[in-house]
C-alpha positions as CSV (number, residue, x, y, z in Angstrom):
1,M,41.0,-106.7,33.8
2,A,39.3,-103.8,32.1
3,E,36.2,-104.5,30.1
4,G,36.2,-104.1,26.3
5,S,34.4,-101.7,24.0
6,E,31.6,-102.9,21.8
7,V,32.3,-103.2,18.1
8,T,29.6,-101.3,16.2
9,A,28.7,-101.4,12.5
10,L,29.9,-98.4,10.5
11,T,28.8,-96.9,7.2
12,Y,31.2,-96.2,4.4
13,E,31.2,-92.5,5.3
14,G,31.8,-93.4,8.9
15,L,34.9,-95.5,8.0
16,E,36.3,-92.8,5.7
17,K,36.0,-90.2,8.4
18,M,37.6,-92.6,11.0
19,F,40.6,-93.3,8.9
20,K,41.1,-89.7,7.7
21,V,44.4,-88.1,8.8
22,S,43.6,-84.9,10.5
23,F,45.7,-83.2,13.2
24,T,45.2,-79.8,14.8
25,E,48.2,-77.6,15.6
26,E,47.6,-78.4,19.3
27,E,47.7,-82.2,18.6
28,I,50.9,-81.8,16.5
29,Q,52.4,-80.0,19.4
30,E,51.3,-82.7,21.8
31,L,53.0,-85.2,19.5
32,R,56.2,-83.2,19.5
33,E,56.2,-83.0,23.3
34,A,55.6,-86.8,23.7
35,L,58.2,-87.8,21.1
36,S,60.8,-85.4,22.6
37,E,61.4,-88.2,25.1
38,M,63.1,-90.3,22.3
39,S,66.8,-90.8,22.8
40,E,67.9,-93.2,20.1
41,P,66.8,-93.7,16.4
42,V,63.9,-96.0,15.6
43,D,63.1,-97.3,12.1
44,I,59.4,-97.6,11.3
45,Y,58.2,-99.3,8.1
46,T,54.9,-98.9,6.2
47,F,54.1,-101.7,3.8
48,I,51.9,-100.9,0.9
49,D,50.6,-102.3,-2.4
50,D,48.5,-101.2,-5.3
51,G,44.7,-101.1,-4.8
52,C,45.0,-100.7,-1.1
53,Q,42.2,-98.5,0.4
54,Y,44.1,-97.1,3.3
55,C,47.7,-97.3,2.4
56,E,48.0,-93.7,1.3
57,N,46.4,-92.6,4.6
58,T,48.7,-94.8,6.6
59,V,51.8,-93.4,4.9
60,E,50.5,-89.9,5.6
61,L,49.9,-90.7,9.3
62,I,53.3,-92.1,9.9
63,N,54.9,-89.2,8.0
64,V,53.2,-86.8,10.5
65,I,54.5,-88.8,13.4
66,A,58.0,-89.0,12.0
67,D,58.0,-85.3,11.2
68,A,57.1,-84.6,14.9
69,S,60.0,-86.6,16.2
70,P,63.1,-84.8,17.4
71,E,66.4,-84.6,15.5
72,K,69.8,-85.9,16.4
73,E,72.8,-85.0,14.3
74,G,70.6,-83.5,11.7
75,R,68.3,-86.5,11.2
76,K,64.9,-87.3,12.6
77,L,65.0,-89.9,15.3
78,L,62.0,-91.7,13.8
79,N,63.0,-92.9,10.4
80,H,60.0,-93.7,8.2
81,I,60.6,-96.3,5.4
82,V,57.8,-96.9,2.9
83,V,57.9,-100.4,1.3
84,S,56.1,-101.1,-1.9
85,K,55.3,-104.8,-2.5
86,K,55.9,-104.3,-6.2
87,Q,59.4,-102.8,-5.6
88,N,60.6,-104.8,-2.6
89,P,58.8,-108.1,-2.2
90,E,61.9,-109.5,-0.4
91,L,61.3,-107.2,2.6
92,F,57.7,-108.3,2.8
93,Q,59.0,-111.8,3.1
94,K,61.7,-111.0,5.6
95,F,59.2,-109.2,7.9
96,N,56.5,-111.8,7.2
97,I,54.0,-109.2,6.0
98,E,50.9,-110.6,4.4
99,R,48.4,-107.7,4.4
100,V,48.5,-104.0,3.6
101,P,48.7,-101.5,5.0
102,T,51.0,-102.8,7.8
103,V,53.1,-100.7,10.0
104,A,56.1,-102.6,11.4
105,L,58.9,-102.0,13.9
106,M,61.7,-104.2,15.2
107,E,62.0,-106.4,12.0
108,G,58.2,-107.0,12.1
109,Y,58.1,-108.5,15.5
110,I,56.0,-105.5,16.4
111,R,53.4,-104.7,13.8
112,Y,50.1,-103.0,13.1
113,T,48.0,-104.9,10.6
114,G,45.8,-102.1,9.2
115,M,46.1,-98.4,9.8
116,P,46.8,-97.5,13.4
117,A,44.1,-94.8,13.4
118,G,42.3,-92.9,16.2
119,E,43.1,-94.1,19.7
120,E,45.7,-96.4,18.4
121,V,48.1,-93.5,17.6
122,R,48.7,-93.1,21.4
123,G,49.8,-96.7,21.8
124,L,52.0,-96.5,18.7
125,V,53.7,-93.3,19.9
126,E,54.4,-94.8,23.3
127,T,55.8,-97.9,21.7
128,I,58.2,-95.8,19.6
129,I,59.3,-93.9,22.7
130,R,60.0,-97.0,24.7
131,L,61.9,-98.7,21.9
132,S,63.9,-95.5,21.6
133,Q,64.7,-95.4,25.3
134,G,65.3,-99.2,25.5
135,D,62.9,-99.4,28.4
136,S,59.7,-101.6,28.1
137,G,58.4,-100.6,31.5
138,L,57.7,-104.2,32.3
139,S,58.6,-105.7,35.7
140,K,62.0,-107.4,36.2
141,T,60.3,-110.8,36.7
142,T,58.4,-110.4,33.4
143,V,61.6,-109.5,31.6
144,E,63.4,-112.5,33.0
145,K,60.6,-114.9,32.1
146,L,60.3,-113.6,28.6
147,A,64.0,-114.0,28.0
148,A,63.6,-117.7,28.9
149,L,60.8,-118.5,26.3
150,K,61.6,-121.3,23.9
151,G,58.4,-121.7,21.9
152,N,57.0,-119.0,19.5
153,V,53.9,-117.1,20.4
154,H,51.9,-114.9,18.0
155,I,49.8,-112.3,19.8
156,E,46.9,-110.8,17.9
157,V,45.3,-107.8,19.6
158,I,42.0,-107.0,17.7
159,V,41.2,-103.3,18.0
160,T,39.1,-100.5,16.6
161,P,40.1,-96.8,16.3
162,T,37.5,-95.6,18.9
163,C,38.4,-98.2,21.7
164,P,39.9,-96.4,24.7
165,Y,41.4,-99.6,26.2
166,C,42.9,-100.9,22.9
167,P,46.1,-98.8,22.9
168,Y,47.1,-100.2,26.3
169,A,46.5,-103.8,25.3
170,A,48.6,-103.2,22.1
171,L,51.4,-101.5,24.1
172,L,51.5,-104.3,26.6
173,A,51.8,-106.9,23.7
174,N,54.4,-104.8,22.0
175,M,56.6,-104.6,25.1
176,M,56.3,-108.4,25.6
177,A,57.6,-108.8,22.0
178,F,60.3,-106.1,22.6
179,E,61.7,-107.9,25.7
180,A,61.7,-111.3,24.0
181,F,63.4,-109.8,20.9
182,R,66.0,-108.0,23.0
183,A,66.8,-111.2,24.9
184,G,67.6,-112.9,21.6
185,S,64.8,-115.5,21.6
186,K,62.6,-113.5,19.3
187,A,59.8,-115.8,20.5
188,V,57.0,-113.2,20.5
189,V,55.3,-111.4,17.7
190,A,52.9,-108.6,18.7
191,D,50.3,-108.0,16.0
192,T,47.7,-105.2,16.5
193,V,44.9,-106.0,14.0
194,E,42.5,-103.3,13.0
195,A,39.0,-105.0,13.0
196,Y,37.2,-102.8,10.4
197,E,40.0,-103.3,7.8
198,N,40.4,-107.0,8.6
199,P,36.9,-108.2,9.2
200,D,37.8,-111.8,8.3
201,I,40.2,-112.0,11.2
202,A,37.7,-110.3,13.6
203,D,34.9,-112.5,12.5
204,G,37.0,-115.6,12.7
205,Y,37.5,-114.9,16.4
206,G,33.8,-114.0,16.9
207,V,34.8,-110.5,18.1
208,M,32.0,-108.6,19.7
209,S,34.0,-106.2,21.8
210,V,37.6,-105.0,21.8
211,P,40.4,-105.4,22.7
212,T,40.1,-109.1,22.0
213,I,43.5,-110.9,22.4
214,A,44.3,-114.2,20.8
215,L,47.5,-116.1,21.4
216,N,48.5,-118.7,18.7
217,K,45.0,-118.4,17.2
218,K,43.2,-119.0,20.6
219,V,41.2,-116.1,22.2
220,E,42.5,-115.7,25.7
221,F,41.3,-112.2,26.8
222,I,38.4,-109.9,26.1
223,G,39.4,-106.6,27.6
224,L,42.7,-105.3,28.9
225,P,44.6,-108.0,31.0
226,Y,47.0,-107.3,33.8
227,E,50.7,-107.8,33.0
228,A,51.0,-111.0,35.1
229,Q,47.9,-112.5,33.5
230,F,49.2,-111.8,30.1
231,L,52.6,-113.2,30.9
232,E,51.1,-116.4,32.3
233,K,49.3,-117.1,29.1
234,I,52.3,-116.3,26.9
235,I,54.4,-118.8,28.9
236,E,51.7,-121.4,28.7
237,H,51.5,-121.1,24.9
238,S,55.2,-121.0,24.5
239,E,55.7,-124.2,26.5
240,T,53.0,-125.9,24.5
241,V,54.7,-125.0,21.2
242,F,58.1,-126.1,22.6
243,R,56.7,-129.5,23.7
244,R,55.1,-130.1,20.3
245,N,58.3,-129.2,18.5
246,K,60.2,-131.6,20.7
247,E,57.7,-134.4,20.0
248,K,58.0,-133.7,16.2
249,E,61.8,-133.9,16.5
250,R,61.6,-137.2,18.3
251,L,59.2,-138.6,15.7
252,M,61.5,-137.5,12.9
253,D,64.5,-139.2,14.6
254,L,62.5,-142.4,15.0
255,L,61.5,-142.3,11.3
256,K,65.1,-141.8,10.3
257,E,66.2,-144.8,12.4
258,L,63.5,-147.0,10.7
259,E,64.8,-146.0,7.2
């Protein structure tokens, strides 16, 4: 398991610089080359609201990525949909979005809570490509075990824009969610949480280095886990949730019998 990167305090000017959208022509070309591997359309949503500090930057960032995607039948393969809470609160509810900005894919089962800035762009782009290709890159054993999950697991990957390991942790979580979603269980939500924009979440987990990975509100990894390690913990949490749900059902049945 790779070690994490230390989370450092930033000034206001430092944060503004970190979340500024700025691509060189060379970087745009690199984006185009990477996204040229897309084969099928992918919808990506940016959820925004009034008074949001980085919503405008996030919309601009996703627009740049969408514009760099290839075309098929005259349309960009990455379809960017901006969702305003004021205009479409129903979609916020459907995707279970509580914070802005949030970037969501796959009905919100893959999401970035906070602007996916800096290093996180790499993980997001690779996620888009894999969704488009329908190939998670996970092992056959992992895919089969994810398809069998019965209890829900919420993965939170706490990241910062400068962390070199974070995109890989986010990508791994995203692909776990993708395979569970594709199998029909939809048991896994992968939530990449930007620490500087969501300090209450980071502080709640006592985050000192990133990536920090929590499953169902319990920190399980600090640093980048191996696929097998990650899968083992997902299964463990899923089975715990499933057992608790069954116990609740039995209790409810007993109470009905006593009525």
